[in-house]
C-alpha positions, 0 to 999 in steps of 0.5 A: 836874108842873113840880117833877118835870120840874125835878128830872128835868133836874137829875138828868141834868146831868153834868160833862164834861172833856177836852182838845182837840188838833190832829193833832200832839197839840198843845193848842189854846187858845180852842176854842169848845165848845157844846151843840147845840140848847141856847143859853147852855151853852158853854165855851172851852179854856184855854191847855193845851187843857183844858175843863170844862162842865156839860151834860145827858146824852145831848146833843151837844157841838160843838167849833169853832175858826177854821181847823179842821173842826167836830166833834160828839161825842154824850155818853152815859155818858162823862165825859172827851171828848178831841177831835182837831180836823183842819185844814180843807183847804177854808178860806183860814183855814188859809193860812200866811203868812210874816211878818217874825217867822215863819209865822202863819195868815192869820186872825191877820194884821193887816198888808197881806201877800200870799201868792203861789201858787208854782205860778202862778210855775212856768209861766213859762219864764224863768230869772227869777221876777221875769218871772212876778210881773206880773198874778199878785201883787196889790201888785206892779207889773212890766214886762219891758223886754228879752227878751234871754236872761238878762234880768230884769224890773223890779218894785216893790211897790205904787207908786213913791214916790221919785225917789231912788236906789232904789225896789226892794223888799228881797228876803229868802230864808230870812231873808237879803238875797239875789237871788230870780233866783239860785234855782230856782222849784221849790225855793220853799216860800212866797213872801210880799209885805209891803206896809204899815208894820206888816208892814215896820217891823221892817226899819226903814230898809230896809223903805220899798220893801216886802219879799219873803220867800221861804222854800225847801223843807225835808226832811220825815220819811218815805221818800225823795221824788223829783220830776223835771221836764224841759221843752223850749221853742220860742221866737219873738218876740211883736212884731217891728218891720217895715220897708218894702222898698228901693223904698218907702224910696227913693220916700218919700226922694224925697218927703221931698226934693220936699215940702221943695222939694229935688231928689229923691234918686233918679232914675226909672231908679234907682227902676226899677233898684231895684224890678227888683233889677238892681244889688244892689251900688248899689241893694240891697234887703235884709231885715235882719231876715230876714238876722240873725234866726232864725224860732225858738229852742229852750231847755230846763229840767230839775230833780231834787230829793230829800227825806226823813229820819227823826224826828231828821234830814231832808234836801232836795237839788235841782239844776236846769239852764236854757238859753235860746238867742237869736234870732241867726243864726250864721255856719256857717263859724265852728267855734270859737265861737258868736256867738248870744246865750245864757244858762245857769243851774245851781242847787243846794241842800242843807239838813239839819235835825237834832233835837239834842234834843227842843227843839233843831233845827239847820238847815245849808244850802248853795246857789248858782248858776252862770251863763253868758252869751254875746253877739256882740262888739258886744253885743245892744244894738248889733245892735238899734240896727243893725236899727232904723237900717240900711235896705234900701238902705244896703248889700248883705250883701256886694259882688259882689267879696267886699268887706264893706260898712258905712254911710258917714256921712262921719265921719272918726273910725272909732271913731264908726262902731261902730254903722254896720256892717251888722247881719250883720257885727255879729252874726257877725264881731265876736267874742264876749263871755262872762261867768260868775257864781258865787254860793254861799250858806251858812246855819246856823239854831238853833231852841231851845225854852225851855219849861223856862223858861216855856211858849211861849218859844223862841230862833232864831239865824241865820248866813249867809255868801254870796260872789259873783264875776263874770268876763268876757272880751270878744273883739272884732274886726271885718273890713275894711269898705268903702263904694261910691260912689253912681256907678260909674266909666267902666269900670262898676266899683265905686268904693270908700272904705275905712271901717275897716281890719281889726282882729284879735281882741283880748281884754280881761277884768274881774271883780267880786265881793263877800261878805256876812255876816249874823247874827240872833237872835230870842226868841219868846214866845207864850201863851194863857189862855183866849181871850186870846192873847199874842205877843212877839218881839225880834230883833237883826240885823246885816249886812255887804257888802264888794266884793272886786274891781274896786274901784279906788284909792278907800279908801271902796270897800273898806270894808264896807257895814254895817247893824244893828238891833233890832226887836220885836213885840207882838201880842194877840188875843181869841178869834180876834176882836179883834187888835192889833199893835205893831211897831218897828225901831231900825236904822242904817246906817254910811253916815251921820254918827254923829249920824244913823246910827240911827232908830226906825220904829214901826207899829201895826195892828189887826183885827176879824174880824167873821166871828167875832161871834156874830150873823154866825156864825149866818148860816152863810155868813161864814167870815171877814170881817176889817177891818184898819188899820195906820199906821206908818213905815219907811225907805230908806237906799239912796243908790245908790253914794254913800259917806259923804256926810257927808265931803268930799273934796279934789283938786289943781286944774289950772294957773290954778285961782284968780285973784288979779288983777282982771277985766282982769289975771289972776294965776292960782294952783293949789291945793286945792279941794273935789271934793265938799262935806260933807253931814253931815245926810244920812240915810234917806228916811222913809215914813209909811204907812196901810193899810185892808184887808178879808180875806174868805171866804164860803160855805165858802171858795167866794168869798175875797179881799182888798182894800186902800186905801193911802196913803204919804208919803215925806219926806227923799229924797236929792238934789243941790241943783243950784239954789243961787244962785252967791253961795253960793260953792260949786263943787260942789253939796251933797246933802240930804234935800229931796225928798217924794212922796205916793202912794195907791192900791188892790190886791186879789184875788178867788177863786171856787171851784165844783165841778160834778160831777167838775169843780173850777173856779176863777176868779181876779183881781187888780189894783193901782193907784197914783198918786204926786205930787211934793210937794217937790224942789230945782228952779229957780224959775219964773214958770210953775208948770206947768214945775215937777215939783212937783205931778206924777208921778215920771218924768212925761212932759213935752212940747208939746201938739199941735193937729194939723197946719198946714192951709195957709199961712193957718193958719200965719200965723194961729197963734202963731209956732213958734220951732223953725224954719221950718214948712210945711203938714203940720207939727205945730202946737202949743198956746200955753200961756202965751199970749205968742204964741210957741211955745217951751220955756215951753210944754212941760207935763206930758202923759200918764202915765209909762213905768212902768204905774200900773195892773196887773191879772190874771185867769184860770180853772183847771179840773181833771177826773179827770186833765186840768187847764187853766189860763188867765191873762191879764195886762194894764196901763194908765195907761202912756204913752211917747214914740216917737222915734228914726231909725225914727219920725223918718224920714230925720232922720239922712240917707240912710245911716241910719234905717229906715221902719216899715211901719205908719207908711208904710201909715198916714194920713200927711200926703202933699202933693196926696194926703192933706193931712189936718190930723189925719193920723197923721204929718206932712209928711216931712222929709229931715234934722233937723226941730226943729219936728216932732221934739220930744217932744209929745202927737203922739208920745205913745202909750198903753202899755196892753195885755192879754196871754194870759200863760199857757195851761197844759194838763196830763194826770196818768196814772191812779194805777192805771197809775203805781203799777204802775211804783212811781211816785206821779204822772206829769204831761205838760203843754203850756204857752204864754206871751205867746201873744196881745197886744191893744194899741192900739200896733202898732209893737213890744211895748208892755210893753218901754216902749221909745221907739225899739224898739232893744230885744231883743223879748220871746219867745212860748214853747211848752213841752212837758214831763213831771214825775214824782214817785216 
């Protein structure tokens, strides 16, 4: 019986062969093939996608491969089974990541690389993509420090790891260094952030601050595809500083005088005149914010792109226009020019892909932007300085006889009164400034397959040529300005003092520009043998940047800034389970001495996809669980504007330069001196980076994400040696690579997807935290180690530690002596750090954090139901502090004619004599004029800059297909987008994201936009 069963089974055993390909008919090596319900039987496809397996007939073959949908085939009489696997749309394993060596699947990545969902960047109304990165991209921290039209956010990858000239990331667009703010977000195909050494080592001496890789869209085979989008924006300000009225200002000015034992500034009758508005010339009450600023501004954005082509040639053509209007009111009488701030931006892009042969692809592209900026004659910064300083009673808008007023501070030099014009004059009567920039970028790529030499070999060559030009014209004027004396003459007439004579409009202009040349070639080799997958890349690159305008007479300014490098990568993985990569960059910069011009930057990384282990695969709910680690070095050769530090320079001394006499008898002689000392050993910063990360996808991609812990040590930070002893004999301080900083932190993201009936729901979140510490820098020795920057953060806030306010004179007598001037009850009391009984600069310590946030996070959700979709995203920061100061915080510090009072401060729990003598009050006893004790950087004036903001609310509706198809369209979507709609923060004076200590900055915008996008 047993023999019979055995014989029957062997008689039914067959050999099945075949090939496994993808939907492009390309072979897939490493595909796992098994027999359903028969463990132990299996095979793996070879490098040509072929397999052979012995199995019982009438059983089911199961084909599975990472990132593809599983396929089952019942074997009956057939002996050849060819299978086409379809990529799984539902899995993050199919996500393509753009790396330094090209596009790869996320499953094969061993470094820390974040891929950005470009659709999330499209909701931002700004002309700059950088404004949309904060809280959206894990591993990027950013802040928008100005809302002026055309302004650009500051951002950095992971952490600030240097106090050198630059912590900015290297941005590459289609392989070349270019400005991300020059392109239209609608033209972006992919956006990747390279964060660790294994991902950036190939960029050598330029990769230490991280790398942004942006790939633009290209044409695809098929009929003409047309996309159009039009949006209109309604902008208001997120948080506008509010100031007290004239009567409150005058009353508090009197208080400031009285509590310091001085005569009041205003008499009771004058206060009544002010309160009742009886004399608007001498006792005005002007709300300058209402006078100067609009309630809202309108902007617009539109774009159009076309793509298509055939098998041998494909094209992509796009153009866009964006306009941002500022918040300044204009004088309706001005017909010839506009004084409002505004920004206009045009972009264009054309690319053509041509298949010269079956193995040769030629890509040609040209793109660029045109930008125009408009501002009032004095510029936006001066207007906000005036708005924060020009109080309600400083002057009327105009005197009753038509004269134009200005503040009089007693300075006899009229050039010093530039910011003392009233804000309306500054915004409308000082002319206007215009600037234009034009950027043209050309790209030529050649991709040559070399399979005729050996399978998997190909060559890529790139050439780029960019030109940039910027021009400006400043047309400046101002009217005749007057200031009325405090009192009228005996006839009751105003008595004027002329502050400035009228200046007719004058004109000045300038320009700058540069050109860039890029050249690269790469040789790629990829091969698979059964479950073994190999890859190698060798890359040569060179770049040259020449400033072509406004370079002055110094010959160094006209010499090209050149970089050159050789880089490579070798990678191996077995069965999509175990990965190892080695990357290196051997790069150089002509800015350094020939002995220190080139450096070697290696990195190694590995990964283990635990999800592909047989025991884990049996669980059924682990799609991917990859653990990766990397270690390596990268560099930063950015010294700012320092050219050739290894060279010295000489200059002719003025008369009496050298003294060959004695101390009491001089004998001066002129001669040659060093204007700068040579520093031949200067070179780049070196960053040693480590990263431990996990990528995961669970429950058929229902839950996915990544988390990374990183460490970095930045050595060789370039800085001036300012504390060399005098006996060295140097008149100018040399520079050297003496700084050192270490940093660590984490970043991560998660996504949860769920479908409930007809509703697709997604919940997402991300966070980035970092902390740095200065290990070494050139600074003056001290017996008090806490005074050193060493051991603290880069840009660490420093000041005195306050102990509240002095309660009474006994409290003053029983406290350490404060050396900054006489104090009274209600003044700020400080802590004696060194215990010497005196409060002075030796008691200044590190306090708070930094103005740049150390913690950035974001979370949100999206849902779609039939044609309706909604997307909500919150963004926030933490670990951020900054001092508040300036004329609006240090009230009356600059006297009567300058300085405003914020409403929040006036209505706060401030110290008031006889009314509120609380030693824990929010603000100290008022002072009229300077106060060296109270107006010092200290914890008393330190504020928490953290906030949480409803960054984006996007609601859209797509018309039904049955309706749009009748109009020969593919898709029509109407949408309403709100940005910066709500902000939650402890800080109430102005928008906390600005990071401003004075508030003298153009505020950020709250925006509502309505638009429509069409595809046909």
